[in-house]
C-alpha positions in Angstrom: -6.8 -47.8 -39.9 -4.7 -50.9 -39.5 -1.5 -51.0 -41.6 -1.0 -54.0 -43.8 0.7 -56.8 -41.9 3.5 -57.1 -44.5 4.3 -53.4 -44.0 4.4 -53.8 -40.2 6.8 -56.7 -40.7 9.0 -54.5 -42.8 9.0 -51.8 -40.1 9.9 -54.5 -37.6 12.9 -55.5 -39.6 14.0 -51.9 -40.4 14.0 -50.9 -36.7 15.7 -54.1 -35.7 18.6 -53.2 -38.0 18.5 -49.7 -36.6 18.7 -51.0 -33.1 21.8 -53.1 -34.1 23.3 -50.0 -35.6 22.7 -47.9 -32.5 24.1 -50.7 -30.3 27.3 -50.9 -32.4 27.7 -47.1 -32.1 27.3 -47.3 -28.3 30.0 -50.0 -28.1 32.6 -48.0 -30.0 31.9 -44.6 -28.6 33.5 -43.3 -25.4 31.5 -44.8 -22.5 29.5 -42.2 -20.5 30.0 -39.5 -23.1 27.1 -37.6 -24.7 27.2 -39.5 -28.0 27.2 -42.8 -26.1 24.1 -41.8 -24.2 22.4 -40.6 -27.4 23.2 -43.9 -29.0 21.8 -45.7 -26.0 18.6 -43.8 -26.2 18.3 -44.4 -29.9 18.8 -48.1 -29.3 16.0 -48.2 -26.7 13.6 -46.2 -29.1 14.5 -48.5 -32.0 14.0 -51.7 -30.1 10.7 -50.4 -28.7 9.4 -50.0 -32.2 10.9 -53.3 -33.2 9.0 -54.9 -30.2 5.7 -53.3 -30.9 5.7 -54.1 -34.6 7.0 -57.6 -33.9 4.3 -58.3 -31.3 1.6 -57.1 -33.8 2.9 -59.5 -36.5 3.3 -62.3 -34.0 -0.3 -62.0 -32.8 -1.5 -61.8 -36.3 0.4 -65.0 -37.3 0.0 -66.7 -34.0 3.8 -67.1 -33.6 4.5 -67.6 -29.9 8.3 -68.0 -30.5 8.4 -64.5 -32.1 6.4 -63.1 -29.2 8.8 -64.5 -26.7 11.9 -63.3 -28.6 10.4 -59.8 -28.7 9.5 -59.8 -25.0 13.0 -60.9 -23.9 14.9 -58.6 -26.3 12.8 -55.6 -25.2 13.1 -56.5 -21.5 16.9 -56.9 -21.7 17.2 -53.5 -23.4 14.8 -51.8 -20.9 16.4 -53.3 -17.8 19.9 -52.5 -19.1 18.9 -48.9 -19.6 17.2 -48.8 -16.3 20.2 -50.2 -14.5 22.3 -47.3 -15.7 19.6 -44.8 -14.8 19.3 -46.1 -11.3 23.1 -46.3 -10.9 23.4 -42.6 -11.8 20.8 -41.5 -9.3 22.3 -39.6 -6.4 20.9 -39.6 -2.8 18.8 -36.5 -3.5 17.4 -38.0 -6.7 16.6 -41.4 -5.2 13.0 -40.5 -4.3 12.2 -39.6 -7.9 10.2 -42.4 -9.6 12.4 -42.7 -12.6 15.6 -42.9 -10.5 14.7 -45.8 -8.2 13.5 -49.3 -8.4 9.8 -49.1 -8.9 6.7 -50.5 -10.7 8.3 -50.2 -14.1 11.2 -52.5 -13.0 9.2 -55.0 -10.8 6.2 -55.0 -13.1 8.3 -55.8 -16.3 10.2 -58.5 -14.5 7.0 -60.1 -13.2 5.5 -59.9 -16.7 8.6 -61.6 -18.2 8.5 -64.3 -15.6 4.9 -65.1 -16.3 5.4 -65.0 -20.1 8.5 -67.1 -19.9 6.8 -69.7 -17.7 3.8 -69.8 -20.0 6.1 -70.3 -23.1 8.0 -73.0 -21.4 4.7 -74.8 -20.5 3.5 -74.4 -24.0 6.7 -75.9 -25.4 6.6 -78.9 -23.1 2.9 -79.5 -23.9 3.5 -79.3 -27.6 6.9 -81.1 -27.7 5.7 -83.6 -30.3 3.6 -81.3 -32.5 5.1 -77.8 -32.1 8.2 -77.3 -34.4 9.5 -74.5 -32.2 8.9 -76.2 -28.9 12.6 -76.5 -28.2 13.1 -72.7 -28.7 10.1 -72.0 -26.4 11.6 -74.1 -23.7 15.2 -72.9 -23.9 14.2 -69.2 -24.1 11.4 -69.6 -21.6 13.7 -71.1 -19.0 16.3 -68.4 -19.7 13.8 -65.6 -19.4 12.3 -67.0 -16.2 15.8 -67.3 -14.6 16.6 -63.8 -15.7 13.4 -62.4 -14.2 13.7 -64.2 -10.9 17.3 -63.0 -10.6 16.2 -59.4 -11.1 13.4 -59.6 -8.6 15.9 -60.9 -6.0 18.3 -58.1 -7.0 15.7 -55.4 -6.5 15.7 -56.2 -2.8 19.3 -55.2 -2.4 19.8 -51.8 -0.7 23.4 -51.2 -1.9 24.7 -52.0 -5.4 28.3 -51.8 -6.5 29.1 -49.4 -9.3 31.2 -52.0 -11.1 28.4 -54.5 -11.0 26.0 -52.0 -12.6 28.4 -51.2 -15.4 28.8 -54.9 -16.0 25.1 -55.6 -16.1 24.3 -52.5 -18.2 26.7 -53.4 -21.0 25.9 -57.1 -20.9 22.2 -56.6 -21.2 22.4 -54.3 -24.1 24.4 -56.8 -26.0 22.2 -59.7 -24.9 19.2 -57.8 -26.3 20.9 -57.7 -29.7 21.9 -61.4 -29.5 18.3 -62.3 -28.6 17.1 -60.4 -31.6 19.6 -62.5 -33.7 18.2 -65.7 -32.2 14.8 -64.6 -33.4 16.0 -64.7 -37.0 16.7 -68.4 -36.8 13.3 -69.4 -38.2 14.1 -67.6 -41.5 17.9 -68.2 -41.6 19.6 -71.2 -43.1 16.2 -72.7 -44.0 17.8 -75.9 -45.2 18.8 -76.8 -41.6 16.3 -78.2 -39.1 14.9 -75.6 -36.7 16.5 -77.3 -33.7 19.9 -77.2 -35.3 19.6 -73.5 -36.3 18.4 -72.7 -32.8 21.2 -74.7 -31.1 23.9 -73.0 -33.2 22.5 -69.6 -32.6 22.2 -70.2 -28.8 25.7 -71.5 -28.5 27.1 -68.6 -30.4 25.1 -66.1 -28.3 26.1 -67.8 -25.0 29.8 -67.8 -26.1 29.7 -64.1 -27.0 28.0 -63.3 -23.6 30.6 -65.2 -21.6 33.4 -63.5 -23.4 31.7 -60.1 -23.0 31.0 -60.7 -19.3 34.6 -61.6 -18.7 35.8 -58.4 -20.4 33.2 -56.2 -18.7 34.0 -57.7 -15.3 37.7 -56.7 -15.6 36.9 -53.3 -17.1 34.3 -52.4 -14.5 36.4 -53.5 -11.5 39.2 -51.2 -12.7 36.7 -48.2 -12.7 35.2 -48.6 -9.3 34.4 -51.1 -6.6 32.4 -48.7 -4.4 28.7 -48.8 -3.9 26.5 -46.7 -6.2 25.6 -44.3 -3.3 29.3 -43.7 -2.5 30.2 -43.1 -6.2 27.4 -40.5 -6.6 28.5 -38.8 -3.4 32.0 -38.6 -4.8 30.7 -37.4 -8.1 28.7 -34.6 -6.4 31.9 -33.6 -4.6 33.8 -33.6 -7.9 36.0 -36.5 -7.0 34.7 -39.3 -9.2 37.2 -40.8 -11.6 
């Protein structure tokens, strides 16, 4: 039996807040520790429920902007989690499906590329009649650029440990910021949608730039070796 759509929307909001809480915990907890990993898993589970409930509501209400926000937020969280999983895989584990770039990574990136391109086209086509056309174009182009970059990155045979740390943290925070952008249609309702979206995007981009700068410096201090070299050192008990 189908749950009432209002209840599903409430579930969507509750798990969105839970995801933000888990993300905040992961940020303040010691990186790589057990509690940090548990917070990361909790974040992924919460944002998965947020995504499923949100997509259900979006389909029911024919809200393409909400669909796109959900897709991008979930993909950022999933790919951020997967980056860390792949980076931790040693040579002996690399043949395991979950510890290497595979269908789950390439398939999700391809899906995001198609969905983002479709949303961008929809926004361009409905520029004069669709109130959220600007949001569809901006997020659509951003999602397509992200997906294309990932598909290119998957072809690389050797990834640096510092790069993976940087992308892992950046994507988890970007997922939360994307969720925040999704609240623009219901926030500051006295403002025009384009103004709300512009302010939200500028704040999100500013936060990501500052975060990326900090992550780059922090990650480079930890290691500049390739992932394979790091895991070899770890297996020998020599990782820092």
